[in-house]
C-alpha positions as CSV (number, residue, x, y, z in Angstrom):
1,X,114.7,308.9,-211.7
2,X,117.1,311.7,-212.9
3,X,118.0,311.6,-216.6
4,X,121.7,310.3,-216.4
5,X,120.2,307.5,-214.1
6,X,117.8,306.8,-217.0
7,X,120.7,306.7,-220.1
8,X,122.5,304.3,-217.9
9,X,120.1,302.0,-217.3
10,X,119.0,302.5,-221.4
11,X,122.4,301.9,-222.4
12,X,122.6,298.9,-220.4
13,X,119.3,297.6,-222.2
14,X,119.9,298.6,-225.4
15,X,123.5,296.7,-225.0
16,X,121.3,293.4,-223.5
17,X,119.0,293.1,-226.5
18,X,122.0,293.2,-229.2
19,X,123.7,289.6,-227.7
20,X,120.4,288.7,-227.4
21,X,119.9,289.4,-230.6
22,X,123.4,287.6,-231.5
23,X,122.4,284.8,-229.7
24,X,119.4,283.9,-231.9
25,X,121.0,283.6,-234.9
26,X,123.2,281.5,-232.9
27,X,121.0,279.0,-231.4
28,X,119.3,276.1,-233.5
29,X,116.4,275.9,-231.7
30,X,113.1,277.6,-233.2
31,X,111.9,277.4,-230.1
32,X,114.8,278.8,-228.0
33,X,114.9,281.3,-230.4
34,X,111.5,282.7,-229.7
35,X,111.8,283.0,-225.7
36,X,114.9,284.7,-226.5
37,X,112.9,286.9,-228.8
38,X,110.7,287.5,-225.4
39,X,113.5,288.5,-223.0
40,X,115.0,290.9,-225.6
41,X,111.2,292.6,-225.9
42,X,110.4,292.5,-222.4
43,X,114.4,294.7,-222.3
44,X,112.8,297.3,-225.1
45,X,109.8,297.5,-222.1
46,X,112.2,298.1,-219.5
47,X,114.2,301.1,-221.3
48,X,111.1,302.4,-222.0
49,X,110.0,302.3,-219.0
50,X,113.2,304.2,-217.8
51,X,112.2,307.0,-219.9
52,X,109.0,307.5,-219.2
53,X,110.2,307.2,-215.3
54,X,113.0,310.1,-216.5
55,X,110.4,312.3,-218.3
56,X,107.4,311.8,-216.5
57,X,106.0,310.6,-219.6
58,X,101.9,309.1,-219.7
59,X,102.4,307.7,-223.2
60,X,105.9,306.2,-222.5
61,X,104.3,304.0,-220.3
62,X,101.8,303.0,-221.8
63,X,103.9,301.9,-225.0
64,X,105.6,299.7,-222.3
65,X,102.7,297.6,-221.3
66,X,101.6,297.1,-225.1
67,X,105.5,296.3,-225.8
68,X,105.2,294.1,-222.8
69,X,102.1,292.3,-223.4
70,X,102.3,292.3,-227.6
71,X,105.5,291.5,-228.5
72,X,106.8,290.7,-224.7
73,X,104.1,287.3,-224.4
74,X,101.2,287.5,-227.1
75,X,103.5,287.3,-230.5
76,X,105.6,284.7,-228.8
77,X,103.3,282.5,-227.9
78,X,101.0,282.9,-231.7
79,X,105.0,282.1,-233.1
80,X,105.1,279.4,-230.2
81,X,101.2,278.0,-231.0
82,X,101.8,277.6,-235.1
83,X,105.6,275.9,-233.9
84,X,103.5,273.0,-232.5
85,X,101.1,272.6,-235.0
86,X,104.3,271.8,-237.3
87,X,105.2,267.7,-237.0
88,X,108.4,268.5,-239.0
89,X,112.1,269.4,-237.4
90,X,111.9,272.8,-234.6
91,X,115.4,273.4,-236.2
92,X,116.2,276.3,-237.7
93,X,117.2,276.2,-241.3
94,X,119.8,278.3,-242.3
95,X,121.5,279.2,-245.3
96,X,125.2,279.9,-244.0
97,X,126.6,278.0,-241.0
98,X,126.1,279.0,-237.1
99,X,129.9,280.1,-237.0
100,X,129.6,282.1,-240.0
101,X,126.6,284.0,-239.0
102,X,128.0,284.5,-235.7
103,X,131.3,286.2,-237.2
104,X,128.8,288.5,-239.5
105,X,126.4,289.4,-236.7
106,X,130.1,290.6,-234.7
107,X,131.6,292.4,-237.1
108,X,127.8,294.3,-238.1
109,X,129.0,295.0,-234.0
110,X,131.5,296.0,-234.2
111,X,131.5,298.4,-237.1
112,X,128.1,299.9,-236.4
113,X,129.2,300.7,-232.6
114,X,132.8,302.5,-234.4
115,X,130.1,304.4,-236.9
116,X,128.5,306.0,-234.4
117,X,131.1,306.5,-231.8
118,X,130.1,309.8,-230.4
119,X,130.3,313.4,-232.5
120,X,127.4,314.1,-234.4
121,X,125.1,311.1,-233.1
122,X,124.7,313.1,-229.5
123,X,121.2,311.0,-228.5
124,X,118.7,313.0,-227.6
125,X,118.5,310.9,-224.3
126,X,121.8,311.1,-223.7
127,X,123.2,307.3,-223.7
128,X,126.4,306.7,-225.1
129,X,126.2,302.9,-226.6
130,X,122.1,302.9,-227.2
131,X,122.3,304.5,-231.5
132,X,124.8,301.9,-232.4
133,X,123.0,299.5,-231.1
134,X,119.1,299.6,-232.4
135,X,121.0,300.0,-235.9
136,X,122.8,296.5,-235.1
137,X,120.0,295.2,-233.7
138,X,117.9,296.3,-237.2
139,X,120.8,294.8,-238.9
140,X,120.2,291.4,-237.1
141,X,117.1,291.1,-238.0
142,X,118.2,292.1,-241.5
143,X,120.6,288.9,-241.4
144,X,118.1,286.4,-239.2
145,X,114.9,287.2,-242.2
146,X,118.2,286.8,-244.8
147,X,119.4,283.6,-244.1
148,X,116.5,282.1,-242.4
149,X,114.5,279.4,-244.6
150,X,111.8,279.1,-242.6
151,X,109.0,281.5,-242.3
152,X,108.4,281.0,-238.9
153,X,112.0,282.5,-238.4
154,X,112.0,285.3,-240.9
155,X,108.4,286.7,-239.2
156,X,111.2,286.3,-236.3
157,X,113.3,287.9,-237.8
158,X,111.2,290.9,-238.9
159,X,110.2,291.6,-235.6
160,X,113.7,291.8,-234.4
161,X,114.0,294.4,-237.1
162,X,111.2,296.2,-235.3
163,X,112.6,296.0,-232.1
164,X,115.3,298.0,-233.1
165,X,113.9,300.6,-234.5
166,X,111.4,301.3,-231.5
167,X,114.8,301.5,-230.0
168,X,116.4,303.8,-231.9
169,X,112.9,306.4,-231.9
170,X,113.0,306.4,-227.8
171,X,116.7,306.7,-228.4
172,X,116.1,309.7,-230.4
173,X,112.9,311.2,-229.5
174,X,112.1,309.2,-226.4
175,X,109.2,307.2,-228.3
176,X,106.6,308.0,-231.0
177,X,103.2,309.5,-231.1
178,X,101.0,307.0,-229.0
179,X,98.4,306.6,-232.4
180,X,101.9,305.6,-235.0
181,X,103.0,302.5,-232.3
182,X,99.3,301.8,-231.7
183,X,99.2,301.4,-235.8
184,X,102.9,299.9,-235.3
185,X,101.1,297.6,-232.7
186,X,98.3,296.6,-234.8
187,X,100.4,295.4,-238.2
188,X,103.1,293.2,-236.2
189,X,99.7,291.5,-234.6
190,X,98.7,290.8,-238.9
191,X,102.1,290.2,-239.6
192,X,102.4,287.1,-236.7
193,X,98.4,286.4,-237.2
194,X,99.0,285.6,-241.3
195,X,102.0,283.5,-239.9
196,X,99.9,281.6,-237.7
197,X,96.9,281.3,-240.7
198,X,99.4,280.3,-243.5
199,X,102.3,277.8,-242.6
200,X,99.8,274.8,-241.7
201,X,98.8,275.3,-245.0
202,X,102.1,275.3,-246.3
203,X,102.7,272.3,-244.6
204,X,100.2,270.4,-246.4
205,X,100.7,271.6,-249.7
206,X,105.0,271.8,-249.1
207,X,105.4,269.1,-246.9
208,X,107.4,271.6,-244.6
209,X,107.6,275.7,-244.0
210,X,110.7,276.3,-246.5
211,X,109.7,279.3,-248.3
212,X,111.7,277.6,-250.7
213,X,109.6,275.6,-251.4
214,X,107.5,278.5,-252.9
215,X,109.5,278.9,-255.7
216,X,107.8,275.8,-257.7
217,X,105.0,278.2,-258.1
218,X,106.8,280.3,-260.6
219,X,105.1,280.9,-263.2
């Protein structure tokens, strides 16, 4: 694959990741949000494959496989298992309304698209939109973490942030060193595993997985 074709494909995949990030904010079902995150991670893996084809880079191919396996399959499946263990509602509990959340997300996307439009932000990969969308995906992940009350939804926001960071690294440097990337994947699995272990305990103690309930533990 030529660099021009890879650049166009990665641009398109990054826009798809941004749209999915906004969709995660829109949906009110945690199960659907997990499915959307899995799809977003698979788009990230596809972008890494395109970069690997353009650069003939074996580490990028390995990173793409790890992304698909860990973030596209393993993490969503583990969080889905956690979700099924919770007998209460699986609807998202947000601090702001859905329309307000979408409005904020769209404004952020427009602001960052304008800020990172060409000029000094031309990336090594040559893509025009990918750096702006990568930063916006990270900000959307922060929005999800801040505005969601359930531990699972907050963990999902953290994973979305990491997807944006991985896309930014792919954009600027054609990925990060494999050893560092493997450490990041292990950290992500640790986060998901901690959520897997403690959400059940939270539900036993508080009757829900709403992190606001933990404020009662303050001295």
